C-alpha positions as CSV (number, residue, x, y, z in Angstrom):
1,M,18.5,70.2,58.5
2,S,19.8,70.9,54.9
3,S,18.1,68.8,52.3
4,A,19.6,69.8,49.3
5,S,22.5,66.8,49.4
6,V,20.4,64.5,51.2
7,S,19.7,61.3,48.6
8,L,17.8,58.5,49.1
9,P,18.1,54.7,48.0
10,G,16.1,53.5,45.2
11,D,15.2,57.1,44.6
12,P,13.8,57.4,41.3
13,P,15.9,59.5,38.3
14,G,14.1,62.1,37.8
15,G,15.0,64.2,34.3
16,R,13.6,65.2,31.0
17,R,10.7,61.8,30.9
18,A,9.8,62.9,34.7
19,F,9.1,66.0,34.0
20,L,6.6,64.8,30.5
21,V,4.7,62.3,32.8
22,W,4.1,64.7,35.5
23,G,3.4,67.8,33.5
24,I,0.6,65.4,31.8
25,G,-1.3,64.5,35.7
26,V,0.2,68.4,36.4
27,A,-2.7,69.7,32.9
28,V,-5.4,68.0,34.3
29,Y,-4.9,69.2,38.5
30,F,-4.8,72.9,36.4
31,V,-8.3,72.0,34.6
32,A,-9.2,70.6,38.1
33,V,-8.4,73.9,39.7
34,I,-9.9,75.9,37.0
35,F,-13.6,74.2,37.0
36,R,-13.6,74.3,41.1
37,T,-12.9,77.6,40.7
38,S,-15.2,79.0,38.1
39,L,-17.8,79.2,40.7
40,G,-15.8,82.1,42.5
41,V,-16.4,84.4,39.8
42,A,-20.1,83.1,39.1
43,G,-21.2,84.2,43.0
44,L,-23.2,86.7,41.9
45,D,-24.8,85.6,38.5
46,A,-25.3,81.4,40.5
47,A,-27.4,84.0,43.1
48,D,-29.2,86.0,40.4
49,R,-29.9,82.1,37.7
50,F,-31.0,80.0,41.2
51,D,-32.9,83.6,43.2
52,V,-31.4,82.6,46.1
53,N,-29.8,84.1,49.3
54,A,-26.0,83.9,50.5
55,S,-26.6,80.9,52.6
56,A,-28.0,78.9,49.7
57,L,-25.1,80.1,47.4
58,S,-22.8,79.0,49.9
59,T,-24.1,75.6,50.0
60,F,-22.7,75.3,46.2
61,S,-18.8,75.5,47.5
62,I,-20.0,74.2,51.6
63,L,-21.0,71.1,49.2
64,Q,-18.1,71.0,46.6
65,L,-15.8,70.8,49.6
66,L,-17.7,68.6,52.2
67,V,-17.8,66.0,49.0
68,Y,-13.9,66.6,48.1
69,A,-12.7,66.5,51.8
70,G,-14.6,63.1,52.6
71,M,-13.0,61.8,49.0
72,Q,-9.2,62.6,50.9
73,I,-8.9,59.8,52.9
74,P,-11.0,56.8,50.2
75,V,-9.2,58.9,47.4
76,G,-5.1,58.0,49.3
77,L,-6.1,55.0,50.2
78,M,-7.1,54.3,46.1
79,V,-3.9,55.6,44.9
80,D,-1.5,53.5,47.1
81,R,-3.5,50.4,45.8
82,L,-4.7,51.4,41.9
83,G,-1.9,53.9,40.9
84,T,-2.5,57.4,39.5
85,K,-3.5,56.7,36.3
86,K,-6.8,55.0,37.1
87,V,-7.5,57.4,40.5
88,L,-6.6,60.6,37.4
89,T,-9.0,58.5,34.7
90,L,-11.8,58.8,36.9
91,G,-10.7,62.0,38.4
92,V,-11.3,64.0,35.3
93,V,-14.4,61.8,33.6
94,L,-15.9,62.6,37.4
95,F,-15.6,66.4,37.7
96,T,-15.9,66.8,33.7
97,A,-18.6,65.9,34.2
98,G,-20.0,67.9,37.2
99,Q,-18.8,70.9,35.3
100,L,-21.3,70.0,31.7
101,G,-23.7,69.5,34.3
102,F,-23.5,72.5,35.8
103,A,-23.3,74.4,33.0
104,L,-27.2,72.6,32.2
105,S,-28.5,72.7,35.0
106,P,-31.9,74.3,34.8
107,S,-32.6,74.0,39.0
108,Y,-30.7,74.4,42.5
109,G,-31.8,71.1,43.2
110,M,-29.3,69.9,39.6
111,A,-27.2,72.3,40.2
112,L,-26.0,71.5,43.8
113,A,-25.6,67.7,42.9
114,S,-23.2,68.5,39.6
115,R,-20.8,70.5,42.1
116,A,-20.8,67.3,43.9
117,L,-20.2,65.2,41.0
118,L,-17.4,67.9,40.3
119,G,-16.2,67.8,44.2
120,C,-15.2,64.0,43.8
121,G,-13.3,64.4,40.8
122,D,-11.6,67.3,42.3
123,A,-11.1,65.0,44.7
124,M,-9.2,62.2,43.1
125,T,-6.0,64.4,41.0
126,F,-4.3,66.5,43.6
127,I,-3.2,63.8,45.9
128,S,-2.6,61.9,42.3
129,V,-0.6,64.7,41.3
130,L,1.7,64.1,44.5
131,R,1.9,60.7,44.4
132,L,3.0,60.7,40.6
133,G,5.9,63.5,41.9
134,S,7.2,60.4,44.3
135,R,7.0,58.2,41.7
136,W,9.0,59.9,39.3
137,F,11.8,62.3,41.1
138,P,13.9,62.0,43.8
139,A,12.8,62.3,47.4
140,R,14.9,65.4,47.5
141,R,13.0,67.1,44.7
142,G,10.0,66.7,46.9
143,P,8.9,70.4,48.3
144,F,9.5,71.7,44.6
145,I,7.5,69.9,42.7
146,A,4.6,69.5,45.1
147,Q,5.3,73.5,45.1
148,I,5.4,73.8,40.8
149,A,2.3,71.5,41.1
150,A,0.5,73.9,43.3
151,L,1.6,76.8,41.0
152,F,0.1,74.5,38.0
153,G,-3.3,75.1,40.0
154,M,-3.3,78.4,41.0
155,A,-2.7,79.3,37.5
156,G,-5.6,77.3,36.8
157,N,-7.4,79.8,39.5
158,L,-5.9,83.1,37.2
159,V,-7.7,81.2,34.4
160,S,-10.7,81.4,36.3
161,T,-10.2,85.2,37.3
162,I,-9.7,86.4,34.1
163,F,-10.9,84.4,31.1
164,I,-14.2,82.9,32.8
165,S,-15.4,85.8,34.3
166,R,-15.2,87.9,31.1
167,L,-16.5,84.5,29.3
168,L,-19.6,85.0,30.9
169,H,-20.8,88.5,30.5
170,G,-20.0,87.9,26.6
171,V,-20.9,84.5,26.6
172,G,-23.2,83.4,29.3
173,W,-24.1,81.2,31.9
174,T,-24.5,77.6,29.6
175,A,-22.0,78.4,26.9
176,T,-19.0,79.4,29.7
177,F,-19.5,76.5,31.3
178,A,-20.2,73.9,28.6
179,G,-17.6,74.8,26.6
180,S,-15.2,74.7,29.6
181,A,-16.1,71.3,30.1
182,G,-14.0,70.5,27.1
183,A,-11.0,71.2,28.7
184,G,-11.2,67.8,30.2
185,V,-12.2,65.6,27.5
186,L,-8.4,67.4,26.6
187,V,-6.3,66.2,29.1
188,L,-8.4,62.8,29.4
189,V,-7.3,61.9,26.3
190,L,-3.3,62.9,26.8
191,L,-4.2,61.2,30.3
192,V,-5.3,57.9,29.0
193,L,-2.2,57.3,26.2
194,F,0.7,58.9,28.0
195,L,0.4,58.6,31.4
196,K,2.4,56.2,33.4
197,D,2.5,54.8,37.6
198,H,6.2,55.1,37.3
199,P,9.5,55.5,35.7
200,E,11.3,51.2,34.2
201,G,13.3,49.5,37.3
202,H,10.8,51.5,39.7
203,E,8.4,49.4,41.0
204,P,6.9,49.4,44.0
205,A,5.9,46.4,45.4
206,P,3.1,44.2,45.6
207,A,-0.1,46.1,46.9
208,E,-0.9,43.9,50.4
209,H,-4.1,42.1,50.4
210,A,-7.1,44.8,50.3
211,G,-9.7,45.0,52.8
212,A,-11.1,45.8,56.1
213,A,-8.3,45.6,57.5
214,Y,-5.8,47.0,55.5
215,V,-7.8,49.4,55.0
216,R,-7.7,50.4,58.8
217,R,-4.5,49.7,58.9
218,Q,-3.3,51.9,55.9
219,I,-5.1,55.2,57.7
220,A,-4.1,53.7,61.6
221,R,-0.3,53.6,60.2
222,S,-0.5,57.2,58.5
223,W,-2.2,59.3,60.8
224,R,-0.4,57.9,63.9
225,E,2.9,59.8,62.6
226,P,3.2,63.2,64.3
227,G,4.0,64.4,61.1
228,T,1.1,63.4,59.2
229,R,-0.9,65.1,61.6
230,L,1.7,68.6,61.3
231,G,1.2,68.1,58.3
232,M,-2.9,68.5,58.3
233,W,-3.0,71.1,61.1
234,V,-0.2,73.2,58.9
235,H,-2.8,72.7,55.4
236,F,-5.7,73.1,57.8
237,T,-4.4,76.4,59.4
238,T,-2.9,78.6,56.1
239,Q,-5.3,77.5,53.6
240,F,-8.8,78.3,54.5
241,P,-8.7,82.3,54.2
242,A,-7.2,82.8,50.6
243,M,-9.5,79.5,49.8
244,V,-12.5,81.2,51.8
245,F,-11.3,84.5,49.0
246,L,-11.4,83.3,46.0
247,L,-13.4,80.5,46.2
248,L,-17.2,82.6,47.2
249,W,-16.7,85.7,49.4
250,G,-14.6,87.4,47.8
251,L,-15.7,89.5,44.7
252,P,-19.1,89.8,46.9
253,F,-16.7,91.3,49.4
254,L,-14.9,93.4,47.5
255,V,-17.6,94.7,45.5
256,E,-21.1,95.0,48.1
257,A,-19.0,95.9,51.0
258,Q,-16.2,97.4,49.4
259,G,-18.0,99.1,46.9
260,L,-15.6,98.0,44.2
261,S,-16.7,97.4,40.2
262,R,-16.9,94.4,39.5
263,E,-13.2,95.0,37.1
264,T,-11.3,96.3,39.5
265,A,-12.2,93.2,42.1
266,G,-11.4,90.4,39.4
267,G,-7.9,92.0,39.2
268,L,-7.8,91.9,43.1
269,L,-8.5,88.5,43.5
270,T,-5.8,87.7,40.4
271,L,-3.8,89.8,42.7
272,V,-4.0,86.8,44.8
273,V,-3.1,84.1,42.6
274,V,-0.6,86.0,40.8
275,S,1.0,86.5,44.5
276,N,0.6,83.4,45.0
277,M,2.2,82.0,41.6
278,M,5.6,84.3,42.9
279,V,5.6,83.2,46.5
280,G,4.9,79.3,45.7
281,L,8.3,79.4,43.7
282,V,10.5,81.0,46.9
283,Y,9.1,78.7,49.0
284,G,9.6,75.5,47.1
285,Q,13.7,77.1,46.7
286,V,13.6,77.5,50.0
287,I,12.5,75.0,52.2
288,A,13.5,72.3,48.8
289,R,17.3,73.5,51.1
290,H,16.5,74.2,54.7
291,H,13.6,72.0,56.0
292,G,14.3,73.6,59.1
293,A,12.5,76.9,58.0
294,R,8.9,74.4,57.3
295,A,7.2,75.3,60.3
296,P,8.9,79.1,60.9
297,L,7.4,79.6,57.3
298,A,4.3,78.2,58.0
299,L,3.5,80.4,61.1
300,G,5.0,83.3,59.9
301,T,1.8,83.2,57.0
302,V,-0.8,82.7,59.7
303,A,0.5,85.6,61.5
304,A,1.1,88.2,59.0
305,T,-2.4,86.4,57.0
306,A,-3.8,87.6,60.6
307,T,-2.5,90.6,60.6
308,V,-3.4,92.4,57.9
309,W,-7.1,90.4,58.2
310,A,-8.0,92.1,61.4
311,T,-6.8,95.7,59.4
312,T,-9.0,95.4,56.9
313,L,-12.1,94.5,59.6
314,A,-10.9,97.4,62.3
315,Y,-10.2,100.0,59.0
316,P,-12.4,103.2,60.5
317,G,-14.7,103.8,58.1
318,D,-17.0,101.8,55.8
319,Q,-14.5,100.8,53.4
320,A,-10.7,99.9,53.9
321,P,-8.8,101.3,51.7
322,M,-7.4,100.7,48.4
323,W,-3.8,100.2,49.2
324,L,-5.3,98.0,52.5
325,L,-7.3,96.0,50.2
326,I,-3.8,95.4,47.4
327,T,-2.3,94.4,51.0
328,L,-4.4,91.9,52.4
329,C,-4.4,90.1,48.4
330,A,-1.2,89.9,48.3
331,V,-0.5,88.4,51.6
332,L,-3.1,86.1,51.0
333,G,-1.5,84.7,47.8
334,A,1.1,83.7,50.5
335,C,-1.5,80.9,52.4
336,G,-1.5,78.5,49.2
337,P,1.7,78.0,49.7
338,A,2.0,77.5,52.7
339,S,-0.3,75.2,53.6
340,M,2.1,72.8,51.0
341,I,4.5,72.8,53.7
342,G,1.6,70.3,54.8
343,F,3.1,67.8,53.2
344,D,6.8,68.6,53.6
345,F,6.0,67.3,57.4
346,A,4.1,64.7,56.5
347,R,6.2,62.8,53.6
348,P,9.3,62.2,55.4
349,A,7.3,60.3,58.0
350,N,5.2,58.0,55.4
351,P,7.0,55.1,53.4
352,P,6.6,55.2,49.9
353,E,3.0,52.8,50.6
354,R,1.7,55.2,52.2
355,Q,2.1,58.7,50.9
356,G,-1.0,58.2,49.2
357,T,-3.2,57.8,52.6
358,A,-0.7,60.2,54.3
359,S,-1.2,62.9,51.5
360,G,-5.5,63.0,51.6
361,I,-4.8,63.0,55.0
362,V,-3.3,66.5,54.9
363,N,-4.8,67.8,51.9
364,M,-8.5,67.2,54.5
365,G,-6.9,69.8,57.1
366,G,-7.5,72.8,54.7
367,F,-10.7,72.2,52.6
368,V,-12.4,70.7,55.9
369,A,-11.2,74.1,57.2
370,S,-13.0,76.3,54.4
371,M,-16.0,74.5,54.3
372,T,-17.0,75.4,57.7
373,T,-15.8,78.8,56.9
374,L,-17.8,79.3,54.2
375,L,-20.7,77.9,56.0
376,A,-20.1,80.5,59.4
377,V,-20.0,83.0,56.4
378,G,-22.9,82.4,54.9
379,V,-25.3,82.3,58.0
380,L,-23.4,85.3,59.8
381,L,-23.6,87.6,56.6
382,D,-27.9,86.5,57.0
383,A,-27.8,87.3,60.4
384,T,-26.5,89.9,61.0
385,G,-28.1,92.1,57.3
386,D,-24.9,91.8,55.9
387,N,-22.4,92.7,58.3
388,Y,-18.9,91.6,56.5
389,R,-16.8,92.8,59.7
390,I,-18.9,90.2,61.9
391,A,-18.8,87.7,59.7
392,F,-15.3,87.6,58.3
393,S,-14.1,87.7,62.0
394,C,-15.0,83.6,61.8
395,V,-11.2,82.9,60.1
396,F,-9.2,84.2,63.6
397,V,-11.4,81.4,66.1
398,L,-9.6,78.0,63.4
399,E,-6.6,79.9,63.2
400,A,-5.9,80.5,66.7
401,L,-7.5,77.0,67.3
402,G,-4.5,75.1,64.2
403,V,-1.5,77.4,65.6
404,V,-2.2,75.8,69.0
405,Q,-1.9,72.2,67.4
406,I,1.3,73.3,65.4
407,L,3.0,73.8,68.3
408,R,2.0,70.9,70.5
409,L,3.1,68.0,67.5
410,R,6.0,70.2,65.8
411,S,9.2,69.1,68.2
412,R,8.7,65.6,68.1
413,T,8.1,65.3,65.0
414,A,11.0,67.1,63.7
415,R,13.3,64.1,66.7
416,L,11.9,61.7,64.4
417,E,12.9,63.3,60.9
418,R,15.9,63.8,62.6
419,E,16.5,59.6,63.1
420,R,14.8,59.1,60.4
421,L,17.8,61.1,58.1
422,V,20.7,59.0,60.6
423,A,18.8,55.3,59.8
424,S,18.9,56.4,55.8
425,R,22.2,57.2,55.4
426,V,23.6,54.4,57.8
427,E,21.4,52.0,55.6
428,A,22.3,54.0,52.0
429,V,26.4,52.5,53.4
430,H,27.5,49.5,51.2
431,V,29.9,47.5,53.5
432,P,32.2,45.5,51.6
433,A,31.8,41.9,52.9
């Protein structure tokens, strides 16, 4: 089904002002990702600074993702109820405080609390940016706009892998993390002064009365949609291999298991980010024109990831050749764009007043998978004496679970989408009196 020419009633106009306002939201997300992924290049430094083992080190990222995942549905409800600007403002304050606290933490316990605070603020960014895009751009632009937002997020990851890692070894822990917190202050000023929830003339309908009944109804109606559940499982299955690699375990794997220097390992992590940005542009354009490509792209990405991951782990000898590690990192770059396809299943399945809640459910999927895998890898590394082949094999269990669910839900979701598209076109037809 092609969506290039689909125009729905009441669509926002888009245009230059939409890009400027939406760009402020994207800048907030960009900074949030820098803060989120900064631990990925500081894992070995954190282990030395706080004198912890692999399981304790993984707890940093697990706690951060636990808070992030646990906040997704509440944040979705907050966005639907309060609007984008209020939620993003709170998010910036929290993740900036968390980054500053991490810089100044004298102990492991305080550092954990700081990462939890950062995760709470980070959780409020991406869903808000998706909602901002749906309020300022026509529905047909949704897949491309979402992929562009994710691309800027990966640019934030690129800042971590290139600049944060260099600053750590140049100016030290405290100066690096405290200095980076200044970016949070900058985007907070832009957000407060210039961001608007929606263009004039496109105000949303008044929100229902808040309360427990409203919350239960929003969650239940969103979850009841097969497209929401399919989106969650797509996000669950596709995102976590690259997230685990970039967020914590990629650098130790490349340095300790593959014998690479930190500089070479950092270059490979950068390749993951660059690949993500390039693939994201392609996926966004393809899906914006052909919605029928969503499931094949998602499943194809899972298959490619599983194949190259297995080949790397099973390669004879102690270390995989460089060409295989390069291939692994290039393929992992497709995981982020593939996870964005999950939102493209949930978006047409839910009306505007439920977009935040549905997006929260979808976004929870990949982070639950990432959190589970981060914990499993840390525990298996400690149990096997740092055997990365065994520890990294836990990835295949979650991928298999996700693929089964995707195959189970895709047909019903496609049928309901076709019915809704026909209905929306009928509503758009003007019948003279």
